[in-house]
C-alpha positions in Angstrom: 9.3 -93.2 -25.5 12.1 -95.7 -24.5 10.2 -98.1 -26.4 10.0 -96.1 -29.8 13.6 -95.5 -29.3 14.2 -99.4 -29.1 12.1 -99.5 -32.0 14.2 -97.2 -33.9 17.1 -98.9 -32.9 16.2 -102.4 -33.7 14.7 -101.0 -37.8 18.1 -99.2 -38.1 19.2 -101.9 -39.9 16.6 -101.1 -42.6 17.6 -98.4 -45.6 15.0 -95.9 -44.6 15.8 -92.4 -42.9 12.4 -91.0 -44.4 9.4 -89.6 -42.3 5.8 -89.9 -44.0 2.8 -89.8 -43.6 0.2 -91.3 -46.1 -3.7 -91.0 -46.4 -5.9 -91.6 -49.0 -5.3 -88.1 -50.3 -2.3 -86.9 -49.6 1.5 -87.9 -48.8 4.6 -86.1 -47.0 7.2 -87.6 -47.0 11.1 -85.9 -45.2 14.5 -87.1 -44.9 15.6 -87.1 -41.4 19.5 -86.2 -41.7 21.4 -85.4 -38.2 19.2 -82.5 -36.6 17.5 -81.8 -39.8 14.1 -82.9 -41.4 13.6 -81.8 -44.9 11.2 -81.9 -47.6 8.8 -80.1 -50.0 6.5 -79.4 -46.9 9.2 -80.0 -43.9 12.1 -78.1 -43.3 13.0 -78.5 -39.6 16.2 -77.6 -38.1 17.0 -78.1 -34.2 19.6 -75.5 -32.9 20.6 -77.0 -29.4 16.9 -76.4 -27.7 15.0 -74.3 -30.4 13.2 -76.1 -33.7 12.9 -73.1 -36.3 12.1 -73.5 -39.8 8.7 -73.5 -42.1 6.3 -76.3 -42.0 3.0 -76.3 -44.7 4.2 -72.7 -45.3 4.1 -71.6 -41.6 7.1 -70.6 -39.5 7.9 -72.8 -37.2 9.9 -71.4 -33.7 9.5 -73.8 -31.0 11.4 -74.3 -27.5 12.7 -78.1 -26.8 13.0 -77.9 -22.9 12.9 -81.2 -20.9 9.5 -82.6 -20.7 7.7 -79.4 -22.9 7.7 -77.5 -26.0 6.7 -74.3 -26.7 6.6 -71.6 -29.4 4.8 -70.5 -32.2 3.5 -72.4 -35.8 2.9 -69.6 -37.9 0.6 -67.5 -36.0 -0.7 -69.8 -33.4 1.0 -70.7 -29.6 2.0 -74.2 -29.0 2.9 -75.6 -25.7 2.8 -79.5 -25.3 3.8 -81.4 -22.2 4.7 -84.8 -22.2 5.7 -88.0 -19.7 6.4 -91.5 -19.9 3.7 -93.4 -18.3 3.9 -97.7 -18.7 5.7 -97.5 -21.9 3.5 -94.8 -23.3 4.2 -91.2 -24.2 1.8 -88.6 -23.3 1.7 -85.2 -24.8 -0.8 -83.0 -23.9 -1.4 -79.2 -24.5 -2.2 -77.0 -27.4 -1.0 -77.1 -30.8 -2.2 -75.1 -34.0 -4.6 -73.3 -31.8 -6.8 -76.5 -30.9 -6.3 -78.7 -27.7 -3.6 -81.2 -28.7 -3.6 -85.0 -27.0 -0.9 -87.8 -28.1 -0.6 -90.7 -27.1 2.5 -92.5 -28.6 4.0 -95.9 -27.8 5.9 -99.1 -30.2 2.3 -100.3 -30.4 0.4 -97.5 -31.4 -0.4 -93.9 -31.6 -3.5 -92.4 -30.8 -4.7 -89.2 -29.9 -5.8 -85.6 -31.4 -3.7 -83.0 -32.9 -4.7 -79.5 -34.8 -8.0 -80.7 -36.0 -7.0 -84.1 -36.9 -7.5 -87.4 -34.6 -5.5 -90.6 -35.1 -5.7 -94.1 -34.7 -3.2 -96.1 -36.2 -1.4 -99.6 -35.0 1.9 -101.1 -35.2 2.0 -103.0 -38.1 5.0 -106.2 -38.9 6.7 -103.8 -41.2 7.2 -101.4 -38.1 4.9 -98.3 -39.4 2.2 -97.3 -38.3 -1.2 -97.8 -40.0 -4.9 -97.2 -39.0 -7.3 -94.1 -39.8 -7.7 -90.5 -39.1 -10.2 -88.1 -38.9 -9.9 -84.2 -39.8 -13.0 -82.4 -39.3 -14.9 -85.5 -41.8 -15.4 -89.1 -42.3 -13.0 -91.3 -41.6 -9.7 -92.2 -44.3 -8.2 -95.1 -44.6 -5.8 -96.9 -44.5 -3.2 -93.7 -43.4 0.1 -94.8 -42.9 3.0 -92.8 -40.8 6.8 -94.0 -40.7 9.1 -93.0 -38.0 12.3 -93.4 -38.7 15.5 -94.6 -36.3 16.9 -91.1 -37.0 14.0 -89.1 -36.0 13.6 -91.5 -32.9 17.2 -90.8 -31.9 16.7 -87.1 -31.5 15.0 -87.3 -28.4 11.4 -87.2 -27.2 11.1 -83.3 -27.8 12.4 -83.5 -30.9 10.1 -86.6 -32.2 6.7 -85.1 -30.6 7.4 -81.4 -32.2 7.8 -82.7 -35.3 5.2 -85.4 -35.3 2.7 -83.0 -33.9 3.5 -80.4 -36.5 2.9 -83.3 -39.2 0.4 -84.6 -38.2 -1.5 -81.5 -36.9 -1.6 -80.5 -40.9 -4.9 -81.8 -42.3 
């Protein structure tokens, strides 16, 4: 995550503070401002060590503690623990009622969250691009942009927000 924070700091000179995920069939965009992430599908706000709000029509209540986050998304219990290993943040646990395993570095994002599996690589434009599969054939291209404002909010907030975004087909 330190490398992601460095990537975020390096791209802080850019004009975008928007988190977005684009697939061939959908696009989700949210503005990251201070300790909130807001858009048509995401209305999240961090209050200390708690992330609350709504995401894709579901209530969100997650505690963000050290190297772990947990709580509820709608009626599903979610819990992820994470650690940094050789420049890669590895998150493991359950999210949206499914086993979750996510690996994030300044070079790639891979793994499974909810019903979706991702294989994304960083591009020269500092966005992640590749494919995903949500129980069907792979979708390409998939583009994910993580703004510096989100990376600067720390590991727990970044991982919680990404897991919410990536785990919804």
